[in-house]
C-alpha positions in Angstrom: 18.1 -16.6 30.1 16.2 -19.8 29.6 12.8 -19.4 31.3 9.9 -20.1 28.9 8.1 -23.3 29.6 9.1 -23.4 33.3 6.6 -23.2 36.1 4.9 -19.9 36.9 4.1 -18.8 40.4 0.6 -18.5 41.8 1.8 -15.8 44.2 1.5 -12.9 41.8 -1.0 -10.1 42.2 -1.8 -7.9 39.2 -3.1 -4.5 40.3 -2.2 -2.7 37.1 -5.8 -2.3 36.1 -7.0 -1.2 39.5 -7.2 2.3 41.1 -3.8 3.2 42.6 -5.4 3.5 46.0 -3.0 6.2 47.1 -5.8 8.4 48.5 -3.6 11.2 49.6 -0.8 13.5 48.5 1.8 11.1 49.8 2.5 8.1 52.0 1.2 8.4 55.6 3.2 7.1 58.5 1.9 7.2 62.0 -0.9 9.6 60.9 1.6 12.1 59.4 1.5 12.8 55.7 4.9 12.9 53.9 5.3 15.6 51.3 7.2 15.4 48.1 10.3 17.0 49.5 10.7 14.2 52.0 10.1 11.7 49.3 12.9 13.1 47.2 15.3 12.9 50.2 14.3 9.3 50.7 14.8 8.4 47.1 18.2 9.9 47.0 19.1 7.9 50.1 17.8 4.6 48.9 16.5 4.9 45.4 16.8 1.5 43.8 16.7 -2.0 45.3 16.6 -0.8 48.9 15.6 -2.6 51.9 12.5 -0.6 51.5 12.3 3.1 50.5 9.2 3.3 52.7 11.3 2.5 55.7 13.4 5.5 55.0 10.3 7.6 54.7 9.1 6.3 58.0 12.4 7.2 59.6 12.2 10.7 58.2 8.7 11.2 59.4 9.3 10.0 62.9 6.1 8.0 62.7 5.1 4.5 63.7 4.8 1.7 61.1 1.5 2.1 59.2 -1.4 -0.3 59.8 -2.4 -3.1 57.5 -4.4 -2.0 54.5 -7.5 -3.6 53.2 -7.4 -4.6 49.5 -9.7 -6.2 46.9 -9.1 -9.8 45.9 -5.9 -10.1 43.8 -6.1 -10.7 40.0 -3.8 -12.9 38.0 -1.8 -11.3 35.2 -3.2 -12.0 31.7 -1.8 -15.1 30.0 -0.6 -13.2 27.0 1.5 -10.7 29.0 5.0 -11.9 28.3 6.8 -9.7 30.9 4.3 -10.7 33.6 4.8 -14.3 32.7 8.6 -13.8 33.0 8.3 -12.3 36.4 5.9 -15.1 37.5 8.4 -17.7 36.3 11.4 -16.1 38.1 9.4 -15.8 41.3 8.5 -19.5 41.0 12.2 -20.3 40.5 13.1 -18.5 43.7 10.3 -20.4 45.5 11.8 -23.7 44.4 15.3 -22.8 45.3 14.5 -21.3 48.8 12.1 -24.1 49.6 15.0 -26.5 49.1 17.5 -24.4 51.0 15.2 -24.0 54.0 14.2 -27.7 53.9 17.9 -28.7 54.1 18.1 -26.5 57.2 15.1 -28.2 58.8 12.7 -25.3 58.2 9.8 -24.5 55.9 10.0 -21.6 53.5 7.1 -19.1 53.5 6.6 -17.8 50.0 6.2 -14.1 49.5 3.7 -12.6 47.1 4.8 -10.3 44.2 2.6 -7.3 43.3 2.5 -5.7 39.9 1.3 -2.1 39.9 1.4 1.1 38.0 2.2 4.5 39.5 1.2 3.9 43.1 -0.4 1.2 45.3 -1.3 0.8 48.9 0.9 -1.5 51.0 1.2 -2.4 54.7 4.3 -0.1 54.7 2.5 2.9 53.3 1.8 4.0 49.7 4.3 2.5 47.3 5.4 4.7 44.4 6.8 3.6 41.1 9.6 6.2 41.4 10.9 4.3 44.4 11.9 1.3 42.3 11.1 -2.3 43.3 10.9 -2.8 47.1 10.0 -5.4 49.7 7.5 -4.7 52.5 8.1 -6.9 55.5 4.8 -6.0 57.1 2.8 -7.8 54.4 5.7 -10.0 53.1 5.2 -8.8 49.5 7.6 -7.6 46.8 6.3 -4.6 44.8 7.3 -3.7 41.3 6.1 -1.4 38.6 7.3 -3.2 35.4 8.2 0.2 33.9 11.3 0.0 36.1 12.8 -2.4 33.7 12.8 0.4 31.1 14.7 2.6 33.6 17.1 -0.3 34.2 17.8 -0.7 30.5 17.8 2.8 29.1 18.7 5.1 32.0 21.0 2.8 34.0 22.4 0.9 31.1 21.7 -2.6 32.4 19.6 -4.5 29.8 18.9 -8.3 29.7 16.5 -10.7 31.2 18.9 -12.0 33.7 19.5 -8.5 35.0 15.7 -8.2 35.4 15.7 -11.6 37.2 18.4 -10.3 39.5 16.2 -7.5 40.6 13.4 -9.9 41.7 15.9 -12.2 43.4 17.4 -9.4 45.4 14.0 -8.4 46.7 13.2 -12.0 47.5 16.6 -12.0 49.3 15.1 -9.3 51.6 12.2 -11.6 52.3 14.6 -14.4 53.3 16.3 -11.9 55.6 12.9 -11.1 57.1 12.1 -14.8 57.7 15.5 -15.3 59.3 15.0 -12.4 61.7 18.0 -10.5 60.2 16.0 -7.5 59.1 14.4 -7.0 62.6 17.9 -7.1 64.2 19.1 -4.3 61.9 15.9 -2.3 62.3 16.1 -2.6 66.1 19.3 -0.5 66.0 17.5 2.5 64.5 17.7 5.4 67.0 20.3 3.6 69.1 23.2 4.3 66.9 24.3 7.2 64.8 22.9 7.6 61.2 26.4 6.8 59.8 26.5 3.6 61.8 23.0 2.7 60.8 23.9 3.3 57.1 26.8 0.9 57.5 24.4 -1.8 58.8 22.1 -1.0 55.9 24.9 -1.6 53.5 25.6 -5.0 55.0 21.9 -5.9 54.8 21.8 -4.9 51.1 25.0 -6.8 50.2 23.6 -9.9 51.9 20.5 -9.6 49.8 22.8 -9.4 46.7 24.6 -12.5 47.9 21.2 -14.3 48.4 20.3 -13.4 44.8 23.5 -15.1 43.8 22.6 -18.1 45.9 19.3 -18.4 44.0 21.2 -18.1 40.6 23.6 -20.8 41.7 21.0 -23.4 42.6 18.7 -22.5 39.7 21.5 -23.0 37.2 22.5 -26.3 38.9 18.9 -27.6 38.8 17.5 -26.1 35.6 20.4 -24.7 33.5 18.8 -21.3 33.1 21.9 -19.3 32.1 22.9 -18.4 28.6 26.0 -16.7 27.3 26.2 -13.2 28.7 23.7 -13.7 31.5 26.2 -13.5 34.3 27.8 -10.4 32.8 24.4 -8.8 32.6 23.7 -9.4 36.3 27.1 -8.2 37.3 26.6 -5.1 35.2 23.2 -4.4 36.8 24.8 -4.8 40.3 27.5 -2.4 39.3 25.1 0.2 37.9 23.1 0.4 41.1 26.0 0.8 43.5 25.8 3.9 45.7 28.9 5.4 44.2 27.6 5.0 40.6 24.2 6.4 41.5 25.6 9.3 43.4 28.1 10.2 40.7 25.2 10.1 38.2 22.8 12.1 40.2 25.0 14.6 42.0 28.4 14.4 40.4 30.2 13.4 43.5 30.5 10.4 45.9 29.8 10.6 49.6 30.8 7.2 51.1 29.5 7.8 54.6 26.0 8.2 53.1 26.1 4.8 51.4 23.1 2.6 52.2 23.5 -0.1 49.6 27.2 -0.6 49.0 29.6 0.4 46.2 29.4 -1.1 42.7 32.4 -3.2 43.4 30.9 -4.5 46.7 27.6 -5.4 45.1 29.2 -7.3 42.3 31.5 -9.1 44.7 28.8 -10.3 47.0 26.4 -11.3 44.2 29.3 -13.3 42.7 30.1 -14.8 46.1 26.6 -16.3 46.3 26.6 -17.3 42.6 29.9 -19.2 43.0 29.3 -20.9 46.3 25.5 -21.2 46.6 25.8 -21.1 50.4 23.8 -19.0 52.8 26.6 -19.2 55.3 29.0 -17.6 52.9 26.7 -14.6 52.7 27.4 -13.5 56.3 28.2 -9.9 55.5 27.7 -8.8 59.1 30.7 -10.9 60.3 32.9 -10.0 57.3 35.8 -7.7 58.2 36.0 -6.5 54.6 33.1 -5.9 52.3 
């Protein structure tokens, strides 16, 4: 992936040198502490690249969304940190693409912030844990990532490559776009009104749309800046396939339970990312109207 020398975003907070700020044995939702057993259940239900694993924890706890957290002023990543520079550059590229897409629709894009952390960090959605993988918190409009996840992506999930890493960020930014468009709120409003299986199905459509939005970013970034090199598309497709619900369930429990899917199958994730990549159209990412995923 060609990225060095491109603009880096100013919207990156580096908390890796700060105290984790967890302050308790686990995330707290609605005043109720969530133990490790509940965390394990949440991670099995939405381990990697979820709408937000903290949302699952909130659902399991039965608590209200947590209040905003107070934090010290953010620090910029060090200039000699290559991986942090890569993440900052990818985020900047998503800013440029989505600013253009929103402008064409007569709207202004509100840029998210991206937080680098180690281990755990306070968020407006509760305490974020590195084991949850990257996630987006709509309450503070921030993407959170422990860069150690990329080692997991490469060595444990078998999805190496910089473009696969960029896809991870673009997917989470896709959730931010959904938040700005009001899509996330519509899905969240159905919680408790429909069965868990039906809500899982909505979650799958939300996730696949975020995959498609990641493809939209890649399409426009390639058109404007020719960022792709040989093997990049295959790397992103491989990453999408490795984090399908069927692949993760087969790896973790040796069997696949389709009614428990919350992110979509490997084939579905690849298909919708490719849809966005090929067409570069937000309208073509309407997973909620699609008869077949």
